[in-house]
C-alpha positions as CSV (number, residue, x, y, z in Angstrom):
1,X,-8.2,-11.8,1.2
2,X,-9.4,-12.1,-2.5
3,X,-12.0,-9.5,-1.8
4,X,-9.4,-7.1,-0.5
5,X,-7.1,-7.7,-3.3
6,X,-10.0,-7.2,-5.8
7,X,-10.9,-3.8,-4.1
8,X,-7.3,-2.7,-4.1
9,X,-6.8,-3.5,-7.6
10,X,-10.1,-1.7,-8.6
11,X,-9.0,1.4,-6.8
12,X,-5.5,1.3,-8.5
13,X,-7.2,1.0,-12.0
14,X,-9.6,3.7,-11.2
15,X,-6.7,6.0,-10.3
16,X,-5.1,5.1,-13.6
17,X,-8.3,5.9,-15.6
18,X,-8.7,9.4,-13.9
19,X,-5.0,10.2,-14.1
20,X,-4.2,13.7,-15.6
21,X,-1.0,15.6,-16.5
22,X,1.3,16.2,-13.5
23,X,2.2,19.9,-12.9
24,X,5.8,19.0,-11.7
25,X,8.0,16.7,-13.9
26,X,8.6,13.5,-12.1
27,X,12.0,12.0,-12.0
28,X,13.9,15.2,-12.4
29,X,16.5,16.9,-10.2
30,X,15.4,18.0,-6.7
31,X,12.0,16.2,-6.9
32,X,11.1,14.5,-3.6
33,X,8.8,11.5,-3.5
34,X,6.9,10.3,-0.4
35,X,5.1,7.1,0.0
36,X,4.7,4.2,2.5
37,X,2.2,2.4,4.5
38,X,0.7,2.0,8.1
39,X,-1.3,-1.1,8.9
40,X,-2.7,-3.0,11.8
41,X,-4.3,-6.4,11.8
42,X,-5.6,-8.9,14.4
43,X,-6.3,-12.6,13.8
44,X,-7.9,-15.2,15.9
45,X,-7.8,-19.0,15.3
46,X,-11.0,-20.9,15.0
47,X,-11.4,-24.5,15.6
48,X,-14.6,-26.5,15.5
49,X,-16.5,-23.3,15.1
50,X,-15.1,-21.8,18.3
51,X,-13.0,-18.7,18.2
52,X,-9.7,-18.6,20.4
53,X,-9.8,-16.2,23.5
54,X,-6.6,-14.4,22.4
55,X,-5.5,-13.0,19.0
56,X,-2.3,-12.4,17.3
57,X,-1.7,-8.7,16.3
58,X,0.6,-6.9,13.9
59,X,1.4,-3.4,13.6
60,X,3.4,-2.3,10.5
61,X,4.9,1.2,9.7
62,X,6.8,1.4,6.3
63,X,7.6,5.0,5.2
64,X,9.5,5.7,2.0
65,X,11.4,9.0,1.1
66,X,13.0,9.3,-2.3
67,X,15.1,12.1,-3.5
68,X,16.3,12.8,-7.2
69,X,20.0,13.9,-7.2
70,X,20.0,14.3,-10.9
71,X,17.4,13.6,-13.6
72,X,16.6,10.0,-13.4
73,X,19.0,9.0,-10.5
74,X,17.6,8.9,-7.0
75,X,18.5,7.9,-3.4
76,X,15.7,6.5,-1.2
77,X,15.6,5.9,2.5
78,X,13.2,3.2,3.5
79,X,13.0,2.5,7.3
80,X,10.3,-0.1,8.5
81,X,9.0,-1.6,11.7
82,X,6.8,-4.5,12.4
83,X,5.6,-5.3,16.0
84,X,4.0,-8.8,16.3
85,X,2.3,-10.0,19.4
86,X,1.5,-13.8,19.2
87,X,-1.6,-15.1,20.8
88,X,-1.0,-16.5,24.2
89,X,2.3,-14.6,24.7
90,X,2.9,-11.7,27.0
91,X,5.7,-10.4,25.0
92,X,6.0,-9.1,21.4
93,X,8.6,-9.5,18.6
94,X,9.9,-6.3,17.0
95,X,11.3,-6.5,13.5
96,X,13.0,-3.4,12.2
97,X,14.8,-2.4,8.9
98,X,16.5,0.6,7.5
99,X,17.4,0.4,3.7
100,X,19.3,2.9,1.6
101,X,18.0,2.4,-2.1
102,X,19.9,4.0,-5.1
103,X,17.8,3.8,-8.2
104,X,17.2,4.9,-11.6
105,X,13.9,6.0,-13.2
106,X,13.5,5.9,-16.9
107,X,11.0,8.1,-18.7
108,X,9.0,6.0,-21.2
109,X,7.1,9.2,-22.4
110,X,3.8,10.5,-21.1
111,X,2.9,9.2,-17.7
112,X,4.7,6.0,-17.5
113,X,8.1,5.6,-15.6
114,X,9.8,2.2,-15.3
115,X,12.3,2.1,-12.4
116,X,15.0,-0.1,-10.8
117,X,16.4,0.1,-7.3
118,X,19.1,-1.6,-5.4
119,X,18.7,-2.1,-1.7
120,X,21.2,-2.5,1.1
121,X,20.6,-1.9,4.8
122,X,20.3,-3.4,8.2
123,X,17.4,-5.7,9.5
124,X,16.9,-7.0,13.0
125,X,14.5,-9.1,15.2
126,X,14.3,-8.4,18.8
127,X,12.3,-9.6,21.7
128,X,13.0,-9.4,25.6
129,X,11.3,-13.0,26.1
130,X,11.2,-15.8,23.4
131,X,7.6,-15.7,22.5
132,X,8.2,-18.9,20.4
133,X,8.6,-21.0,23.5
134,X,12.4,-21.2,23.8
135,X,14.4,-19.8,26.7
136,X,16.3,-16.4,26.7
137,X,15.6,-13.4,24.3
138,X,15.7,-13.1,20.5
139,X,18.4,-10.8,19.0
140,X,19.0,-11.6,15.4
141,X,20.2,-9.2,12.6
142,X,22.7,-8.2,10.1
143,X,23.3,-6.5,6.8
144,X,20.5,-7.3,4.3
145,X,20.4,-6.6,0.6
146,X,18.1,-6.9,-2.5
147,X,16.5,-5.0,-5.4
148,X,13.2,-4.0,-6.9
149,X,11.8,-3.2,-10.3
150,X,8.5,-2.0,-11.7
151,X,6.6,0.8,-13.3
152,X,5.1,3.9,-11.7
153,X,2.3,5.7,-13.6
154,X,1.3,9.4,-12.9
155,X,-2.0,9.6,-11.2
156,X,-3.5,12.9,-10.5
157,X,-1.6,16.2,-10.2
158,X,1.3,14.9,-8.1
159,X,0.5,11.2,-7.6
160,X,2.1,8.0,-8.7
161,X,0.5,4.5,-8.9
162,X,3.2,1.6,-8.7
163,X,3.3,-1.8,-9.7
164,X,6.5,-3.8,-8.9
165,X,8.3,-6.8,-7.7
166,X,11.2,-7.0,-5.3
167,X,13.7,-9.5,-3.9
168,X,15.3,-9.1,-0.4
169,X,17.5,-11.3,1.6
170,X,16.6,-10.6,5.3
171,X,19.8,-11.1,7.4
172,X,18.5,-12.5,10.7
173,X,21.7,-14.1,12.0
174,X,21.9,-14.6,15.8
175,X,24.3,-12.4,17.7
176,X,27.8,-14.2,17.9
177,X,27.0,-16.8,15.2
178,X,29.6,-17.7,12.5
179,X,27.2,-18.6,9.8
180,X,24.7,-16.2,8.2
181,X,20.9,-17.0,8.6
182,X,17.8,-15.2,7.3
183,X,15.3,-15.6,4.7
184,X,15.0,-14.9,1.0
185,X,11.8,-12.7,0.3
186,X,10.1,-12.4,-3.2
187,X,7.2,-9.9,-3.2
188,X,4.8,-8.2,-5.7
189,X,3.3,-4.9,-4.7
190,X,0.9,-2.2,-5.5
191,X,1.4,1.2,-4.1
192,X,0.7,5.0,-4.2
193,X,3.0,7.9,-3.5
194,X,3.2,11.7,-4.1
195,X,5.9,14.0,-5.3
196,X,6.7,17.5,-5.3
């Protein structure tokens, strides 16, 4: 994990070193920004030097589309899906989200753009069978909210490297429950997007 983080950090800093002036002015009216990620991971438990026969796999798809309505002010749409198949389970858990994110991007001069965004949307967790060992199926969800802030730095002709932090309350209330359930999530991120 440390090695992957070091390599990713090195790539981001390399992009920052070779950054040049962008042809289009970022954070101005009618500019569209596209970003996101797709990932797959597979993990096997190891005990006493012997690897387990089955693995836990995670597929994640998190696109991001941001449109500037006026200079500085934008609306982003951030859908996402995670599919988790736990080792030893025949079923999988699907976690999905759809966030609408109004935000404001400041121009600090040159190639640096501090930004803030609010987030509101729907999150859910579903599975036809309970892979966690209980009976019945999983069907959790509700309105979730949060925010994020950070800086974006022009990298290349139409690219942006981003460093930020976010807080999201993921609402995972069981269907029919009276009280809200979920999790508070605080995350730090590095990213890359393009704009036109």
